[in-house]
N, C-alpha and C positions, 0 to 999 in steps of 0.2 A: 391604593386606597381607593374607597369608594368614589366613584366619579360624579353620582348622582345628586340630586338635589336634597338637601338637609332640611330639617326644621318642621315639615308638614307633617302630620298626623298620615298615617297609611292610608284612613280612609278616603283623605281629600288628596293625597300627594299626585295620584297620576293626574289628576284635572289640574292640579297648580302648575304640575311640569309641564303639561301639555299645552297650556295657556301661554306660559312663559317663552317655552321653547318656539311657539308659532309666532311671537313676537319680539324675539332680541335674536341678532345674529353678532355678537362682538367677535372683534378681530384681534382682541389683545384679553389678557386677563386684567380686567376692568375693575378696578377696586377702589374706586373715586368719586363714588355718589354724593360724599358732602360737598362736592367741588359742582359735579353738574351729574346730573341721573342720564340716563341712555335714553334716547327716544324709542317707544315701541314702533313695530312696522304700521300700526293703524294711525300711528301719529303723524308719521313719514306721510304715508298716503293722503292724510287730510291735508297737509301744508302744502302737497303737491296740488290738489284739487283748489285749495284757497287761493293759490298762484293762477292758476289757470282762470280762475273765474275773473281774478283781475285783467290777465293778459287779454281775455278774449272779449272784454267789455260785457260780462255778463252780469245781471242785477247781484248785490252782494248781500241782499237780503238772508240769505243762510248764515253768513258769518256772524252777523248780528244776533241771530238765534244762539249759534253756538257761545257768544258771550254769556247769553242769559243761562243756556243751560251748564256751564261753567259755575255761574254764581249758584245755582240751585245745587248742583254737585256739592262743592265745596262745603255749602251749608249743610248738606246731609252729612258729610265727614266730620264737620265741626260741631254738630249736634245743636245747632240754632237755627232759627227761622230764618229764610231765606231774605227777608227785610232789614236782617241785621248786616248783611255782608255788603261790603263796597269793593270795588276793582280799581287796582291801580297797577302801575309798573315796578315797584320795588318797597321793599321794607323801610328804607329811609325816608322815602316819601311819605309814608304813612306815619312812621314816628316824629317826622317833622310837622305834619299836622296836630298830633298830639303835644308836640313840645309847645306849639304855638298856642295852645289852649290853658298852657298854665300862667296863674300871675307871678308876676316877678317876685322874686325871694323865695318861689316853692321849693321844696327839698324833693329831690329824686335819688331814690335809692338803686343802685345799680350791681352788679356782679362784676368783680376786675378782671380786666382782659377780655369781657366780653363782645360778642363781635361788633365791629364799628357802627353798623348801620342801626345796631340797637343804643347807642350812647350818643354818637356825636350831634343828632340836631338837639340834644337837650345841652350840650357844651357850647356849642355857638350862640345860642341864646345870648351869652353873656350875664343873664340876671339870674339864674336857678342857682340853686345850692345842689351840685350833684354830687352824691358821697357812693365810693365803691368800697365794696366788702369783699372778701372772699366768698364763693358762692355757697360753701356749706354753711356760713354764717347770715347769708342773707335774711332767713324767716326771722332770726333773734334780732336781728340789726333794725327792723322796724320799730318806729318810736312815736310818739306824740310828735307832730308837726310833718312828719314825713307824707307828702301829698300823693307821690306815686311810687311805684315799685316797679322797674324795668328790667326785663331779663329773659334770656332764651330757654327754651323748654330743655334743648339739649345744646351742649358748647360746642360750637365748630372746632375749637382747637384740638380739643381732647375727648369731645362725647361725653363729657359729665353730664348727667340728668339732674334738673333740679328737682328739689321735692316741694311741688308745687301746691299740695294740700296743705301741707305748714306755711307756707308763704301766703296762701290766700287767707288762712285762721287768722295769721297775725296782722296781715293787712286789713282785715276787717275788724280786729279788735284795735285797731289806732286810726279807724277811718279812712286808709289810705288806698287808693285806686291801685288796680293793677293792670302792667301791661307785658303780654308774652309773644315772645317772637316763636313759631312753630316751624320755622324754616328748614331745620334739622332734624325735626320731629314727624311732620305731619307726613303720613303716607306708610310708616311703619308703628308709630304710637298712637295710641288713643287720645283724640284731640277735643278735651271738653271746654270747648272755647267759652260755653255758659258759665263757667265757673270764674271768669275772669271779667274784669271790664271791657277792656282791647286785647285783643290779639291779633297777628300778622303772620303770613308765611309767602315765601315766595313759591313759585310752582316747578323749576327747573332744577330742583335736586330729588328728593324722595317722593316727590308727586311725580317726575318723570315727563313733565311738559317741556315746551321751548322757554327761551328767556323772553321777559317782557311783560310778564303777567304777574301779579301778586295781590293776595285778598288782604282785607281789613276788617275785622269783626268789631261792631260797636255795641253799645247798649240800646237797650229800646228807645231811651230818651237822649241818644245820641253823646251822652256823657260831657255836656259842655264844649265838644267840638264846634268849630265854624268852618263852614265849608269855604274856606280861602281860596281852594285851588277849581273853585266851581265853574265848569264851561257849561257849554250847551247840553253834554250828555247827562248834566245834574239836574236838568228840568224835569218836572213831572210829566211832561210831555216834550220830549227830547226835540223832537223835529219841528215842534213852534219855538223851538227856543235858541233859533240859531242866531237870531239878529237883535241888536239891543239887549241889555239886561234880561236876565231871566224871569219872569213874572212871578214863576212859583217853582219853587225847589222841589225836588223829589219828596214825598212824605218818608220815605226809606232811607236808607243807607246810602243808597244810590246816589243822594247829593254828596256824596264826598268821592264819587267815580271821577277817574281821570279818563280822558278819550282812550277807548282801549284799542291796542294792540291786533288788529282784528286777527292777521296771522295765526299769533300766538295762541289766540283764545281758541281757534278751528283746531289746531293740534291737540291743545291742552284737555278739549272736551274730550276727546279719545283716550287720552292716557289716564283721566279720573275715573273714566268706565273701567279701564281694566284694574284699577286700583279698588274699585267697589267690587268687580266680579271676582277677584282675589281673596278681598277680604284683609282689612289693616290688622285683623289679629291673625292670621294665617301668615302674613307677610311679616310683621313684627317675630314671630316665632321661628320662622325661618332665618332672617337677617341675626337674631341673636344667637341661633344655634352655630351660624358660622363665625362670628366673633369668640364666641366661647372657642370654639377649636383651634382658633388662630391664637387664644391668649394660651391654652394647653400647650399647644405648640412652642411658643414664645418660652414658656417655664422649661420644655426640655432642651432648648439652646441656652439657656441662662440668663433669658431676658426676661425683664419685668416691663409690663406697659404701665402707664399714667393710670390710677384706679380709676375707672367709669363702669360700675357693673350695672347691668340693664341697657347696655346700651351697643348697638351696632358698629359705632367708632372707636376705632383702637388705636391710640398714639402711643409710641414706643420711642424712649428717650436715645437721642446720640445716634440714632438710624438715621436722620432726614437727609445726611449725606450720600447716603446710596439709592435715592430717589432716582438719577440720574442712571445708575446701572440696574435700577431695574425695570426702566423706560426700554433700555436698551434691549433688555431680555423679553419685552413684551409685557409686563406687569404695571400697571399704572395705579400709582399712589401719591400721595403729595408729600411734600416737605412743609411743616409748620413750625419755625422757628426753632429749626433742628431737630425736630420730633419728625418720625416718621408716622403718618396719618393713614390708616386702611381703612374703609367704610365698605360694608356688606349690605348688599341688598337683594331683593328678589330674582334676579338675575344671574347670581352668583350661583356658585356649589363647591362641595368639599373639595373637589379638584382645584379649584381656583385658590383656594385657601393653602393647599399644600403647595402650590406651585408657587406661591410666595415664600413658604416657609424653606423649599429648597434651593431659591437664589440665594435667601437672606443666610443659608446656611452653607452658602459658598461653593 
């Protein structure tokens, strides 16, 4: 079968393929982006240079510039002004900030079995009413008195994509706020963060960055959040805020920043540049074409994946036990609750899909 790239229109396919080929040299059939994305060559080079700056005692000014470049790049991808973007280390920390802002007794509506980082900070409060419903019913389950709806744009376990327009409309109708985790979507799916009150995303999956960086988008009025984790970087003038209480918090979402993992942002800057060069729409078309190829191949094998239309994540019931066998054959996937989860991204090809199907066919 065709071993080239799939999903791109012929006019831009050569450019897409040449950019990807120049950046990625996987040694396995890597179909596990939903766990960790591969690092582009330019990102690896930037990480190396950042380490040398520290090792050689040179000024770290370029690394702080990388931090702000990442904030700006993510704002473009998310479709929001840069002053609405805060930087942190994890979605769980961002969720915790939102959870801390809610009054005792507030109702938080969630999707059943969503990723823990989206859920657990609300549960550990102990004084919130956290209600879980099937993802497909989340919009219709918003009711008077619901304070916040928290959900992943794409489910980690099986790739199901939330109906965010319906959720947003239902939330507005009942005066509820929305919080969306784009960790399994940003990089292949258009991220309209401006349509939601709060949203977050980690950098190390579909955005192809290192671990240790995560984004939070807040409303212009900060949505009632209090910067309870504020350190010196949260000051309007950070370098004048190193000692004693911060005299003036940043007038932007930077008041919610955590001290940045400089190496992570040095690498992430280059990864985000590549995402923008390729274009989220082109990446999404490529990824979905490969996922559909896999679904068709599964049908030929008499297997049916869990329903997740429009997602590059494909989860197959009762095949998770074959993850070890696949790994031994050089095919990297995940075992999630007994299901085999494959995730297709820009560096994958039809040949990768066919290799997975070949091993599964025995």
